[in-house]
C-alpha positions as CSV (number, residue, x, y, z in Angstrom):
1,M,1.1,-3.5,-4.2
2,E,-2.1,-3.3,-3.3
3,Y,-4.6,-1.9,-5.2
4,Y,-8.7,-1.8,-5.9
5,T,-10.5,-2.3,-9.2
6,I,-13.6,0.1,-9.7
7,G,-16.3,0.7,-11.9
8,P,-17.3,-1.6,-15.1
9,E,-14.3,-0.8,-16.6
10,E,-12.5,-2.0,-13.5
11,K,-10.4,1.1,-12.9
12,R,-7.4,0.2,-11.0
13,I,-7.0,2.8,-7.6
14,V,-3.5,1.8,-6.1
15,A,-3.7,2.0,-2.3
16,F,-0.1,0.8,-1.1
17,F,3.4,-0.2,-2.2
18,W,4.4,-2.2,0.5
19,E,7.9,-2.8,1.6
20,E,10.5,-5.7,1.7
21,N,9.8,-7.9,4.8
22,E,6.7,-5.6,5.8
23,L,3.8,-7.8,7.2
24,V,0.8,-6.9,4.9
25,I,-2.7,-6.2,6.3
26,P,-5.3,-6.2,3.8
27,S,-7.0,-2.6,4.0
28,N,-10.2,-4.1,3.0
29,N,-10.6,-7.8,3.2
30,F,-13.0,-8.3,0.2
31,H,-12.0,-5.7,-2.3
32,S,-8.2,-5.2,-2.4
33,I,-5.9,-6.8,-4.5
34,F,-2.5,-7.8,-4.1
35,K,0.0,-8.1,-6.8
36,P,3.4,-9.2,-5.9
37,L,6.4,-7.0,-7.1
38,D,9.2,-9.6,-6.4
39,E,8.9,-13.1,-4.6
40,I,6.9,-12.8,-1.6
41,M,6.3,-15.3,1.5
42,T,2.3,-15.5,2.1
43,G,0.6,-16.8,5.1
44,T,-3.4,-17.0,5.9
45,V,-4.8,-16.6,9.7
46,T,-8.4,-17.8,9.6
47,Y,-11.2,-15.5,11.5
48,G,-11.6,-18.3,14.1
49,K,-7.9,-18.6,14.9
50,M,-7.3,-14.8,15.0
51,I,-10.1,-14.6,17.6
52,R,-8.7,-17.4,19.4
53,N,-5.2,-16.2,19.5
54,L,-6.3,-12.5,20.2
55,R,-8.2,-14.4,23.3
56,E,-5.7,-16.4,24.5
57,D,-2.1,-15.3,23.6
58,R,-0.8,-12.5,25.3
59,E,2.3,-12.1,23.1
60,F,0.0,-12.3,19.6
61,R,-2.2,-9.7,21.1
62,K,1.0,-7.4,21.4
63,S,2.1,-8.2,18.1
64,Y,-1.6,-7.5,16.3
65,R,-1.4,-4.4,18.2
66,D,1.9,-3.3,16.7
67,W,0.8,-4.4,13.3
68,K,-2.5,-2.4,13.3
69,S,-0.6,0.4,14.8
70,D,1.9,0.4,12.1
71,Y,-0.8,0.1,9.1
72,R,-2.8,3.0,10.7
73,V,0.4,5.1,10.4
74,K,1.0,3.8,7.1
75,E,-2.5,4.6,6.3
76,D,-2.5,8.4,7.8
77,E,0.8,9.1,5.9
78,R,-0.8,8.1,3.0
79,L,-3.9,10.2,3.2
80,K,-1.6,13.1,4.4
81,M,0.4,12.7,1.2
82,L,-2.6,12.6,-1.2
83,F,-4.6,15.5,0.3
84,G,-1.8,17.6,1.9
85,M,1.0,17.7,-0.6
86,A,1.5,19.3,-4.2
87,P,2.1,16.5,-7.0
88,K,5.7,17.4,-7.2
89,E,6.1,16.9,-3.5
90,R,4.3,13.6,-3.6
91,L,6.5,12.6,-6.2
92,A,9.7,13.6,-4.1
93,K,8.2,12.1,-1.2
94,L,7.9,8.6,-3.2
95,K,11.4,9.0,-4.7
96,K,13.0,9.3,-1.2
97,E,11.0,6.8,0.8
98,Q,10.3,4.2,-2.1
99,P,13.0,4.6,-4.6
100,W,12.7,0.8,-5.6
101,V,9.0,1.4,-6.8
102,F,10.4,3.2,-9.9
103,G,12.3,0.0,-11.4
104,L,9.5,-2.6,-10.3
105,V,6.3,-0.7,-10.9
106,R,4.7,0.3,-14.2
107,E,4.2,4.1,-14.7
108,E,0.8,4.1,-14.9
109,D,0.7,2.6,-11.6
110,I,2.8,5.0,-10.1
111,A,0.8,7.7,-11.5
112,N,-2.1,6.5,-10.0
113,Y,-0.5,6.0,-6.7
114,L,0.3,9.6,-6.8
115,R,-3.1,10.7,-8.2
116,L,-1.7,12.2,-11.3
117,N,-2.0,11.5,-14.8
118,V,1.1,9.6,-16.9
119,G,1.6,12.8,-18.7
120,V,1.8,14.9,-15.6
121,L,4.2,12.2,-13.8
122,R,6.4,12.3,-16.9
123,R,6.5,15.9,-16.8
124,L,7.5,16.4,-13.3
125,R,10.2,13.4,-14.0
126,G,11.6,15.4,-16.7
127,K,10.9,12.6,-19.5
């Protein structure tokens, strides 16, 4: 899960739930926080190494373009969901595309991700 904290009360804003085996590129290197929901494998590429690889390695450039493209698609879909769908549709989309979230993530974080309060989420889920 990727999220931000905002304000003195450090309100959590959930940005993404990342899929299993998905390469994660932080949406903001300085402000986003990652919380593993199960076992993960991590790796870090320094800025210098990234630039060197982009300049010298054709396959790395292609992989990097693909990663960035995948990320932009995920980002676009997230924005369309948030600003183009009704609450019930957002919940249905999450249930259909990432059902595993409901077994791993706190209800408050799911509500936050869907831009709902917990009461509305519970009502939509029939609880």
